[in-house]
N, C-alpha and C positions, 0 to 999 in steps of 0.2 A: 504494500500500500504506500503510495507517495506520502512524503512527509507532510505536504500541505493538507492532504486528506485527513491524516491522523491529527494534525493540529486543529482542523475544523471540527472533528468529532469530539476532541477534548473540550473545545470551546462550547459546543452545543451541550455537552454533558454538564459542564460547569454552570451554564446558564440555567439548565433544567433543575439543578440541585440548589444553587445559590439563591435564585429568585424566590422559590417557595420558603426557604429558610429565612431569608431577609423579610419576606412578607409576614411570616409567622412571628418573627421577632418584633416587627413594628406593631402588629396587633396586640401582642403581649404587653409592650410598653404603653400603648394607649389604654388598654384595659387596666394595667397596673396604676397608671396615673389617675384613672377614674375611681378605682376601688380603694387604693391605698392612700392617695393624696386628697381625695374628695369623698370620704365615706359619709354615710348618714350618721350624724351625731345628734344627741339630745341636749336640750337646755337643762341646766340644773333645776331640779324640783325637789320638794320635800319628799323624802323616802324613809324607809325603815333603817337602812344602813348604807354606808358608802364603802364599797370594796375597792381597795387600791391594788391593782394587779402589779406583780413584781416585774423586774427587781425594783425595790423601793429606794431609788437614788434621790439625790437632793432636790432635783427639779420636780420630780414626781411627788415627793413628800411635801414640798412647799405648796404645790397646787392643792393637794389633798387637805392640808391644814387650813388653807384659805377657804376652801369650800366648807369645811367643818365650822370654822369661825363664822361663816355666813349662815349657818344653821341648816345645811342641806340634809343632815341626818343626826339622830341621837347616838349612833354607833359607828365607829370607824373600824373597819376590818382591813388589816394589812397582811398581804402575802409576803412573808419575810423568810426567804430561803436561807439555809445555813451557809456558813462560809465555805463548807465543802462543795456546795452546789455552785458557788460563785467564784471560788478561788479566794484564799485567805486574804491576799493583799487588797483585792477589789472590795471584798465584803467589809473589811475594816475601814477602808478609805472612803468609800462612796455611800455606805449604808449606815453610817454612824447615827444620823438623825432618826432613822427608823428604829434602830436599836434603842435609842434614848426614849422615844415615844412608847415603845413596847415595854420598856422597863419601868416607866413611871407608874406610880400607884395612886390613882385618884387625882393626878395633877391637872386633868382637863375637866371641862364641863360636859364631857361626853364619855361614853364607854369606849374602851379600846380593846379590840380582839386581834391578836397576832397569831399566825399559824405558819407552819412550814409546809408548803405544797407537797403532795405525795401522789404522783411524781412531781418533780420540780418543773412544771410546765403550765401553760394556760389551762390545759385540760385538768391538771391536778387542782388548780385554783377553782375551776368550775365545779369539780366534785366536792370540794370543801364548801362552796357556796350552797350546794344542794343540801349538805348535811346541816349547816348552820340555819338555813331557812326553814328546814323541817323542825329543828329543835326550837327555834325562836318564833316561828309562825310569821315570818316575813313574807309579805305579798307584794312589796315594791322595793326594789334594790337599785342603787346607782353603782356603776362600775367606772373606774377611772383608768385610762391608759393613754398612750401617745397615739397621735393621729394615724400613723401607718399600720397600727395594730388593731384599730377599732373594728374593722369588718370581720376579722378572724375571731376576735374576742367576743363579738356579738353572737357569732355562729356557735362557738363552743359553750359559752355561758347559757345560751338559749337551749342547748341540748340537755342541760342538767337542771336548769331553774325554770319553772313554769309560770312564775309570777310576772308582774310588770317589771321590765328591765329598761333602765336608762343607761346608755353608754356615753360618758363624758370624755372629752379629749383635751389634750394640751399639746403644744408644740415645743420640741427642744430647740435651743438656739441653732443647732446644727444636727441634722439627722445622724444618729450614732453610727450607722454603718454606711452612710451615704445613700442617696436615693436608689441607685441601681442595685447595690448589694441588699438594701432593705426590700426592694421588690422581689429579688431572688429568694431572700429568706422567707418572706411572707407567702410567696407562691409555693415554696416547699412545705410550709405549714398547712396550706390549704390542701395540698396533695395528701399529706398525712391525715388531715381531717376527713378527706374523702375515703381513705382506706380504713378509717376507724370511725364509723358513723354513730356509734353509741356514745352515751355519756362517759362511761368508764372503759370502753373497749381499747385495748392496747395492741400495738404491733407485736408480732411474734418476736420473742427474745427481749421484750421490754416490759418486765413485770411492773405492777403498780408501785411497789415499794421502792423508795430511793435508797434504802439501807442495804 
């Protein structure tokens, strides 16, 4: 076969492969921008509890405390992973305010409940919300997380909690992973959620307990 013919065939093959891949990539970026950057969020309203989805870093806790001071709920619930889940250095450096809030005894005008998610994921936080809501009789809960996580948090929490759910959001000064990496991370989370459709269903080889 003449070299020119082989070159032409390679060019045609490249176009047939690259064009669909690039088109799919563009569709994914557009969908990600709509789902992750512009999710449906709720305005703060009086509810039975405010659940702060982890990790409870300084920005997240500052927004949670602002909402509690505004009277959004009588109970603050903080998902506070152990340092083993976060890494000792990051846990001690970035989550000191959460540790302080969880350790205080009656220092606030509201009740504080802190728990270690099991597993240390949004799904583990949703499972704990189900348990707490059943114990406490909560029928309206607010959840706080960052903007890019809102859509997936609403999906997972809604699988475990059947009451009225408000999902409140805040923005970091800079997206922790960067927009593209955050889109990839959240997309992977949605794939996992699709593979585990139940409230507490786990992937094979990933038991519930973090111990």
